[in-house]
N, C-alpha and C positions, 0 to 999 in steps of 0.2 A: 510789832503785830497789832495791838488793840487798837492802838490809834488808826492803824490805817481803815480796819474794819468798821470802828464808830464811825470814820469821816465817810464812807462807802456807803454804810446804813442811812446816815442821813441822807446824803443825795438821793438813793432810790427811793424811800419813803415820802421824800417831797416832790421829786420830779421824777418820777419813774425810772423804769432800768435803761431804756436809750441815752438818759441821760449822764449815764456811767462810763467813762471811758477811761484808760489808765490816765490819760494826759491831765483830764479833770480831776483825777481823785490827787494826781501827783501837784497840781496847782495848790487845790485846795487845803493839801498838807504842808506847802511851804517846799516841797522837795521835788529834784531833777526823775524826770521818768524813767530814767537808769537806775536811779536808787530805790524806785517803788519796784522795780522786779525783784530786787533782793530778798523783798518779803512776800512778794504776790508775784508767782512765772506767767500766770495766763490770767486772761478774765474770768475763766471757767473756775478755774481752781477759788478765784476770788469769790465766785457764786456760791461754790460749795461753803465756803469758809463763814461767808452771811446767814446762808440757812442752818449752818451747824451752830451759829453763834443765839439765834433767837430761837432755834427749837431744839436747842440739845436739852435744856432745861426739862422738856415736856416727855423726851424721851426715853422714861422710867416705865414701868409697870404699871395699871391701878390697882385699886386695894384689890387684894385676891379674895376676900370673905365677900366681896358687893354681887348681886346678880350679874350677869352677863350685860344687860342692858345698863344698868347702873356704869359699869365699868366702861362701856361703849359712849355714854352720857359724858364721863369725866373726859377721856382723853379727846375726843371731838370737839366739848365746848369748849377745853384749854387751849386745843390748835385753832379753833376760830378767834379767840381772845388775842391771841400771838401774831394770829395774822392780822388783827383787827389792827393792835397797836403798830403793825410794823408792815404796813401795806405792801412794800416794795417785795417783800418775800413771796408774797401770793402769787405776784408778776414774773419771779424767778422761775417758779416750780412749774408756772402757766407754759413760757416761750421757752421753756429748754427744750431739745429735742431727745435729751440723752437725760434720764428720771435723775436725780438729784441725789448721791448715795448717803447724806442726811436723810431724807426722807426717808430712808429703805426700814430703820427704826421704828417709824412710826406705822410703816406698813406692818410691820413683824409684830406689833404690838396688837392691833387690831384683826388680823388673824390668828393668832393664838387666842383671842376672847371670843371670837368666833369658832373657831376648832374645840374650845374647851364646851364651849355652849350645844354643840352637836351638832353644827352645819358640815354638810359637807365639803371635801376642797374645791368642788367647782361652785358651791352655793356662797363658800365664805371670800371668795373671789370675787363673785357678783356683786356681794355684798360689798366688802370694801370698797369696790371701784365705786359703787353709788354713794358710799357714805363721804368719802374722800372727794368726789367732785361735787357733792353737794356742800360740802364745805368749803371747797376753794374758788365754786362759782359766786355761793352766800357773799365770800369776803370779797372776790373781785369787784361785785357790783357795789357791794358799799363803799370802795376805792372811788368808783365810776361816778358813782352818784352822792357822794359823803359832801359835798359842797351845795347842793341843792339848798334854796330858800325857802323854808318851809312855810314860811306867810304867806311868800310870793307864790308858791305852787298851790296852798289852798285856795289862796284868791282864784287863779286860774281855773282850777277844777272848778268852783262856784260860779263861773260865768261860761263854763259848757252849756249846749243846748239841751235845753231838760227834757226833751223827750227822746234823746239821743242817749243820753248819759247818766240817769235816774240815779244808778248805783253809784257812781263815782261823785255826783254832787252828794250824795248821803254821806259818804265817805268823807269828803274833802277836808274836814278838820283831821283826821285822824291817820289817812291814806299819807299826806309828805313824810310823815315817822316812821314809814313801814317797815324798814329797814333797822329792825330793833332785835334784841338779846330776845324778847318775848316770840319775837317772828322765828329768830332761828329754832328755840329749841320747840318750837310747834313743828315746825317742818321737820325737824330731828325726831321727834317724840312720833310722828304720823311714819317715818320709814322705821323705825325703831318695832312700831306696830305691826307694822308688814310683814317683817323681819321676824316676828314672834309668831305670827299666822304660818308663813312658809315653814317655820321650824317644827312647829306644832304638826304639820301636814308629814312633813318627811321623815318626823319621827313615831307619827302616829299616835301623839297623844292630843288631848280635847280637853 
């Protein structure tokens, strides 16, 4: 089974989910398709196993003595790092109509942190949705734009009409590398700032 999952992960990371079929996986492993079905009954099962393989080690509670913001930063930064390392997993999570069970543990951890911090159930669900969608969305864009030639993009930006795009031209050197850890942390921090203000308003704290 580990060899099957490793081969499947290589395919989805390098070529995307659409490239993964049971026939393709069997060929890569040098076995017959019927032999493969002895290890993995369906493609959905394979998807679940891949998500578990990559994200399973992250499914542990953050440092309990840390402030709630620090706990969420730990969980979501860790999730982002793994999704960036294995971009095919982001695609699996985003394209399946049925939520991946292996991802439930991460939802539970984030909800637990939010509820312990004092958010209502409804507010915690809204915050969970926003935080997870931000992390998945950022990771997905990183996959799509990851092959951009930074020098070529900088040259393209510098060549734009000055009167129409003065700020893009000004940022031409920095913008091609905008999908960075710093950008992810900046966005996450802004979201947590907003959640902190909402929590203060909800609990009457100033």
